[in-house]
C-alpha positions as CSV (number, residue, x, y, z in Angstrom):
1,M,-0.7,0.7,19.4
2,R,3.1,-0.2,19.4
3,K,5.6,1.7,21.2
4,N,8.9,3.2,20.5
5,L,11.8,0.1,22.5
6,T,12.9,2.0,25.7
7,T,16.6,2.9,25.3
8,L,17.3,0.6,27.8
9,A,14.9,-2.5,25.8
10,F,17.3,-1.6,22.7
11,A,20.7,-2.2,24.4
12,S,19.7,-5.1,25.6
13,V,18.9,-6.2,22.2
14,L,22.1,-5.1,21.0
15,A,23.6,-7.3,24.3
16,M,21.6,-10.5,22.9
17,A,22.7,-10.4,19.5
18,A,26.2,-12.3,20.3
19,Y,23.9,-15.0,21.7
20,C,20.6,-15.1,20.0
21,P,20.7,-12.9,17.2
22,A,19.1,-11.6,13.3
23,N,21.6,-14.3,11.7
24,A,20.6,-17.2,14.0
25,A,19.8,-20.3,11.7
26,D,17.1,-21.4,13.5
27,E,15.3,-17.5,14.2
28,I,15.1,-14.5,11.3
29,T,14.2,-10.9,12.7
30,I,12.4,-8.2,10.7
31,G,12.5,-4.5,12.0
32,V,9.3,-3.2,11.7
33,A,9.1,1.1,11.3
34,T,6.1,1.7,10.7
35,A,3.4,5.0,11.7
36,Q,1.3,3.3,14.6
37,T,0.6,6.9,15.2
38,G,-0.1,10.1,12.8
39,A,-1.2,10.7,9.7
40,L,-0.3,7.6,7.9
41,A,-1.7,4.9,11.2
42,P,-5.2,3.9,9.6
43,F,-3.0,1.8,7.1
44,D,0.3,1.1,8.8
45,G,-2.2,-0.1,11.5
46,P,-4.2,-2.0,10.1
47,V,-1.6,-4.5,7.6
48,I,0.5,-4.4,11.1
49,E,-2.7,-6.5,12.2
50,G,-2.4,-8.7,9.2
51,F,1.2,-9.7,9.6
52,K,1.1,-10.7,13.0
53,I,-1.8,-13.0,12.1
54,A,0.9,-14.4,9.6
55,I,3.9,-14.0,11.6
56,D,1.6,-16.2,14.6
57,E,0.6,-18.6,11.7
58,I,3.7,-19.6,11.2
59,N,5.2,-19.5,13.5
60,A,2.9,-22.9,15.4
61,A,3.8,-24.5,12.9
62,G,7.3,-24.4,14.2
63,G,8.3,-21.5,11.3
64,I,9.4,-21.0,7.6
65,G,10.3,-24.3,6.4
66,G,8.9,-25.5,10.2
67,K,12.4,-25.1,12.1
68,I,13.0,-20.6,11.4
69,M,11.3,-18.7,13.4
70,I,10.4,-14.7,13.1
71,K,10.9,-11.9,15.5
72,T,10.1,-9.0,15.7
73,I,11.6,-5.4,16.3
74,D,8.7,-2.9,16.0
75,K,9.2,0.7,16.3
76,D,6.7,3.4,15.9
77,V,8.2,6.1,13.2
78,R,4.9,8.5,14.0
79,S,4.5,8.8,10.0
80,D,7.1,11.1,10.5
81,P,9.9,10.8,7.8
82,A,12.5,11.9,9.8
83,Q,12.1,9.5,12.6
84,T,12.1,6.5,10.5
85,S,15.3,7.5,9.4
86,I,16.3,6.8,12.7
87,A,15.0,4.2,12.9
88,A,16.7,2.0,10.0
89,Q,19.1,3.2,11.7
90,E,19.2,1.5,14.2
91,L,17.5,-1.6,12.2
92,A,20.0,-1.5,10.7
93,D,22.6,-1.5,13.9
94,A,20.5,-4.7,15.1
95,K,21.3,-6.6,11.9
96,V,18.2,-7.5,11.6
97,R,17.3,-9.5,8.2
98,V,14.5,-7.5,7.0
99,M,12.9,-3.6,7.1
100,V,9.2,-3.5,6.8
101,L,8.5,0.0,6.3
102,P,5.7,2.6,6.1
103,C,3.2,2.7,3.8
104,D,3.7,5.9,1.8
105,A,6.8,6.3,-0.5
106,D,8.4,9.5,1.0
107,P,9.3,8.6,4.2
108,A,10.2,4.7,3.0
109,F,12.3,7.0,0.2
110,A,13.9,8.3,3.9
111,A,14.6,4.8,5.4
112,A,15.4,3.0,2.1
113,A,19.5,4.6,1.8
114,I,20.3,2.8,5.1
115,A,18.6,-0.2,3.7
116,G,20.7,-0.6,0.9
117,A,24.0,0.9,2.5
118,A,23.9,-1.6,4.5
119,K,22.6,-4.2,2.2
120,I,19.2,-5.6,4.1
121,P,16.1,-6.2,1.8
122,A,13.4,-3.4,2.8
123,F,9.9,-3.0,2.1
124,S,7.2,-1.0,2.4
125,T,4.0,-1.8,3.7
126,C,2.0,-0.9,1.2
127,A,3.4,2.0,-0.8
128,S,2.4,2.3,-4.1
129,S,4.4,4.9,-6.4
130,P,6.5,3.1,-8.9
131,T,8.8,5.4,-8.6
132,L,10.1,3.8,-4.9
133,P,12.1,0.8,-5.9
134,I,13.7,3.3,-8.5
135,M,14.3,5.3,-5.8
136,G,15.8,3.4,-3.4
137,G,17.6,1.0,-4.7
138,D,17.8,-2.4,-5.4
139,F,16.7,-3.3,-2.2
140,M,13.6,-1.6,-1.5
141,F,10.4,-3.4,-2.5
142,A,7.2,-2.1,-2.5
143,N,4.1,-4.4,-1.5
144,F,0.9,-3.2,-3.2
145,P,-0.1,-2.6,-7.2
146,G,1.5,0.2,-8.6
147,D,-0.2,3.8,-9.5
148,N,0.8,3.6,-12.8
149,V,-1.1,-0.2,-12.4
150,Q,-4.2,1.0,-10.9
151,A,-4.4,4.4,-12.6
152,T,-4.6,2.2,-16.0
153,V,-7.2,-0.6,-14.9
154,S,-9.3,2.2,-13.6
155,A,-8.6,4.9,-17.0
156,K,-10.1,1.7,-19.0
157,W,-13.0,0.8,-17.0
158,A,-14.2,5.0,-17.3
159,Y,-13.7,4.3,-20.5
160,D,-15.8,1.8,-20.9
161,Q,-17.9,3.4,-19.6
162,G,-18.6,5.7,-22.1
163,H,-16.8,8.9,-20.4
164,R,-14.1,10.9,-22.3
165,S,-13.6,13.7,-20.0
166,V,-12.2,13.9,-16.7
167,Y,-11.1,16.3,-14.4
168,L,-8.3,15.5,-12.2
169,L,-7.7,16.7,-8.4
170,Y,-4.2,15.6,-7.0
171,S,-1.4,17.0,-4.8
172,P,2.1,17.5,-5.0
173,D,2.8,16.9,-1.6
174,S,3.7,13.2,-1.5
175,Q,4.2,11.0,-4.2
176,Y,1.3,8.7,-4.1
177,T,-0.9,11.4,-4.3
178,T,0.1,12.4,-8.0
179,L,-1.4,9.3,-8.9
180,P,-4.6,11.1,-11.3
181,L,-1.1,12.2,-13.8
182,Y,-0.9,8.7,-14.5
183,F,-5.4,8.5,-15.0
184,G,-4.2,11.3,-16.9
185,D,-2.4,9.9,-19.7
186,V,-3.8,6.8,-20.1
187,M,-7.1,8.2,-20.3
188,E,-5.7,10.6,-23.2
189,K,-3.9,7.5,-24.3
190,L,-7.7,5.9,-24.8
191,G,-8.9,8.8,-26.9
192,G,-9.9,10.9,-24.0
193,K,-9.9,14.6,-22.3
194,I,-8.7,16.4,-19.3
195,A,-11.6,19.2,-18.4
196,G,-9.1,20.8,-16.6
197,K,-6.4,20.0,-13.0
198,S,-6.8,21.5,-9.5
199,T,-3.6,20.5,-6.6
200,Y,-4.5,20.7,-3.1
201,K,-2.2,20.8,0.3
202,L,-2.4,17.8,1.8
203,E,-4.9,17.6,5.2
204,Q,-6.9,20.7,3.0
205,Q,-10.9,20.2,5.0
206,D,-12.1,23.4,2.5
207,F,-12.2,22.2,-1.3
208,S,-14.8,25.0,-2.2
209,A,-12.5,27.0,-4.4
210,E,-11.7,23.8,-6.1
211,V,-15.5,22.2,-6.1
212,T,-16.3,26.0,-7.1
213,K,-13.8,25.1,-10.5
214,I,-15.3,22.0,-11.6
215,K,-19.0,22.9,-11.1
216,A,-18.5,26.0,-13.6
217,I,-16.8,23.4,-16.6
218,S,-19.4,23.1,-19.0
219,P,-20.6,20.3,-19.4
220,Q,-19.5,19.0,-16.0
221,P,-16.8,16.6,-16.7
222,D,-17.9,12.9,-16.9
223,V,-14.8,11.5,-14.1
224,I,-13.3,13.0,-11.3
225,M,-10.9,10.8,-10.6
226,T,-8.7,11.7,-7.4
227,S,-5.7,10.0,-5.0
228,A,-6.9,12.0,-2.0
229,Y,-7.1,10.0,0.9
230,E,-8.7,10.5,4.7
231,P,-9.4,13.0,6.0
232,D,-9.1,15.0,2.9
233,F,-11.3,12.9,0.9
234,P,-13.7,12.9,3.4
235,A,-14.2,16.6,2.6
236,F,-13.3,16.9,-0.3
237,I,-16.2,13.9,-1.7
238,K,-19.1,15.5,0.4
239,Q,-17.9,19.2,-0.5
240,L,-18.8,18.1,-3.9
241,R,-22.0,16.6,-3.8
242,A,-23.4,19.6,-1.6
243,A,-22.2,21.4,-4.2
244,G,-24.6,19.3,-6.7
245,V,-22.1,17.7,-9.2
246,T,-23.2,14.8,-9.9
247,S,-20.0,13.5,-12.0
248,Q,-18.8,9.6,-11.5
249,V,-15.7,10.0,-8.7
250,I,-12.7,7.7,-8.9
251,G,-10.4,7.1,-6.0
252,S,-7.8,4.8,-5.9
253,D,-6.6,2.5,-2.3
254,G,-6.4,4.9,-0.2
255,I,-9.7,5.1,0.7
256,D,-9.5,1.1,0.9
257,S,-11.4,2.1,4.6
258,A,-14.7,2.3,6.9
259,T,-14.9,5.7,6.6
260,T,-15.0,5.5,2.6
261,F,-18.2,3.0,3.4
262,S,-19.7,5.4,5.9
263,L,-20.5,8.1,4.1
264,G,-24.1,7.5,2.7
265,S,-24.9,9.2,0.3
266,A,-21.7,11.2,-0.4
267,T,-19.8,8.1,-2.0
268,E,-22.9,6.0,-2.9
269,G,-21.6,4.7,-6.9
270,V,-17.5,6.3,-6.0
271,V,-15.2,3.9,-8.5
272,F,-11.8,3.3,-6.2
273,S,-8.9,0.1,-6.8
274,T,-7.4,-1.6,-4.4
275,A,-5.7,-4.7,-4.5
276,G,-8.6,-7.1,-3.4
277,H,-11.6,-8.1,-3.1
278,A,-13.4,-11.0,-1.3
279,T,-15.4,-13.2,-3.7
280,P,-16.8,-17.0,-2.6
281,G,-14.0,-19.6,-2.1
282,S,-11.4,-16.8,-2.5
283,E,-8.1,-16.8,-0.2
284,L,-8.8,-13.4,0.4
285,E,-12.6,-14.6,1.7
286,K,-10.3,-17.5,4.1
287,F,-8.2,-14.3,5.2
288,N,-11.0,-12.7,6.3
289,A,-12.8,-15.4,8.3
290,L,-9.0,-16.2,10.1
291,Y,-8.8,-12.6,10.9
292,K,-12.5,-12.9,13.1
293,E,-11.1,-15.9,14.3
294,K,-7.9,-13.8,15.6
295,T,-9.2,-10.8,16.6
296,G,-12.9,-11.0,17.4
297,K,-13.9,-7.9,14.3
298,D,-14.7,-8.2,10.8
299,S,-12.0,-7.1,8.9
300,E,-13.0,-3.6,7.2
301,T,-10.5,-3.0,4.3
302,V,-7.9,-5.1,2.2
303,F,-5.2,-3.3,3.9
304,N,-5.2,-6.5,7.1
305,A,-4.3,-8.7,4.0
306,I,-1.1,-6.9,2.7
307,G,0.5,-7.2,5.3
308,Y,0.0,-11.4,5.5
309,D,0.7,-11.5,2.2
310,L,3.7,-9.7,2.5
311,V,4.8,-12.2,6.0
312,K,4.2,-14.7,3.2
313,V,6.5,-13.6,0.6
314,I,9.2,-13.1,2.9
315,A,8.6,-16.3,4.1
316,A,8.7,-18.0,0.1
317,A,12.3,-15.6,-0.3
318,V,13.7,-17.7,3.2
319,I,12.7,-20.8,1.5
320,A,13.9,-20.0,-2.0
321,A,17.2,-18.6,-0.7
322,G,17.7,-21.5,1.6
323,D,18.9,-18.8,3.7
324,T,18.8,-15.2,5.5
325,D,20.9,-14.0,5.1
326,P,20.2,-10.5,3.9
327,V,21.9,-10.0,0.0
328,K,20.5,-13.7,-0.3
329,L,17.0,-12.8,0.5
330,R,17.3,-10.0,-1.4
331,D,17.7,-11.7,-4.2
332,A,15.7,-14.7,-3.8
333,I,13.0,-11.7,-3.5
334,A,13.1,-9.9,-6.6
335,G,13.0,-14.0,-8.1
336,L,9.6,-14.9,-7.1
337,E,7.4,-16.2,-8.6
338,N,3.4,-16.3,-8.5
339,V,3.2,-16.6,-4.5
340,Q,-0.4,-17.2,-3.1
341,G,-1.0,-14.9,-0.4
342,A,-4.2,-13.5,0.5
343,T,-5.6,-11.3,-2.2
344,S,-3.5,-12.8,-5.1
345,K,-0.9,-14.3,-6.1
346,I,2.8,-12.0,-6.0
347,T,5.8,-12.1,-8.3
348,Y,8.3,-10.0,-8.1
349,K,11.0,-11.9,-11.2
350,G,11.5,-9.3,-14.0
351,T,10.3,-5.8,-12.2
352,Q,12.4,-3.0,-11.1
353,G,10.3,-3.8,-7.3
354,M,7.0,-3.5,-8.3
355,P,5.2,-6.1,-7.1
356,V,2.8,-8.0,-10.3
357,R,-0.8,-9.0,-8.0
358,E,-4.6,-8.9,-9.1
359,V,-5.9,-5.2,-9.1
360,S,-9.8,-4.8,-7.8
361,L,-12.0,-1.9,-9.1
362,I,-14.7,-1.9,-6.1
363,R,-18.0,0.4,-5.7
364,V,-19.8,1.9,-3.2
365,K,-23.2,0.5,-2.3
366,G,-25.2,0.7,-0.2
367,G,-22.5,1.5,2.8
368,K,-21.6,-2.2,1.1
369,R,-18.5,-2.9,-1.2
370,E,-20.1,-4.2,-4.7
371,L,-16.8,-5.6,-7.2
372,V,-16.7,-4.2,-10.4
373,G,-13.9,-6.1,-11.6
374,Q,-10.5,-7.6,-12.0
375,P,-9.1,-7.1,-15.3
376,S,-5.6,-7.1,-16.4
377,P,-4.1,-4.5,-16.9
378,D,-3.3,-3.6,-20.7
379,A,0.9,-3.6,-20.3
380,A,0.5,-1.4,-23.7
381,L,-1.3,1.7,-22.1
382,I,0.6,1.4,-18.9
383,P,2.6,5.0,-18.3
384,A,6.1,4.7,-17.3
385,P,6.5,6.3,-13.9
386,R,6.6,9.6,-13.4
387,M,9.5,11.2,-11.1
388,Q,9.0,14.2,-8.9
């Protein structure tokens, strides 16, 4: 677990800038302000594991393009938007060339204006709200398939399975947890109907009122869609199944964690969207082998690979720009096409900062991942970003 730099260490970093600065020709310094503790740690922690593996791999080969070494300044923002803003300002003052921000749009929003004002390109590790780069400005980029894209893929799958009615469980407390509203938009566009909606509070543990409301619907909804994540999703799904509700449950990438696969019968058959699946011979399978070699353990989530991919994107931008100047890097990122990552090829060209990358649908089966499919979303079905 990474801790904040002490005041003395931070002062030393600034003092050293005159001698070996972040803009040295043979070095790029990335400012990493992520949530290694708090509610977002189950996501940022695995991302940064993969991030560091990629950095070590590139540096061992002599750096980006064989000559530009990667260094980082790491800060734990403790899943707090205010701390994220403080860290972002410190990193901007240290003149980092790229910023990496937490895995949620809300704290990333808090730092985006600082990165933009300093003209430093910034990425969220795995925030998926399509509003992030729109509201965050030209220097803000995402690193994960957008909520509206994920919802399009999962809703089309549900409709193709014959499901016609959906119940939406969402939280207005964050951009991410409103993802089910996109799912509802797509289902209605396809000809389905919304059987009902409920909202919940983040970190809510008692879902009895919501479960009672769902159970009272006759006939039961074909699908219940939620983007709840830990600790909310485990509490909800256990209470839902204990009440005898058997509707198909569809989730999103927030439940791509070891916890989901450890809940036994409660999560059996749950389908969720995420950023990749290790098929035989795939780049993700190769990454998982590398991860085990480096850490001595199996990767239990795609978020490890997402961190690895982010470094590959940054390296590709450095090569495309032929420079580590932040403005040139920003322009290079916006023009990237088909960067090969561990999860898929990644494109930013022609987008508003949300990457075009593969979406996988996974089913929980016997405590393991079963690939449902990796369909390309129908562009005509993708809803416009919802601005809260």
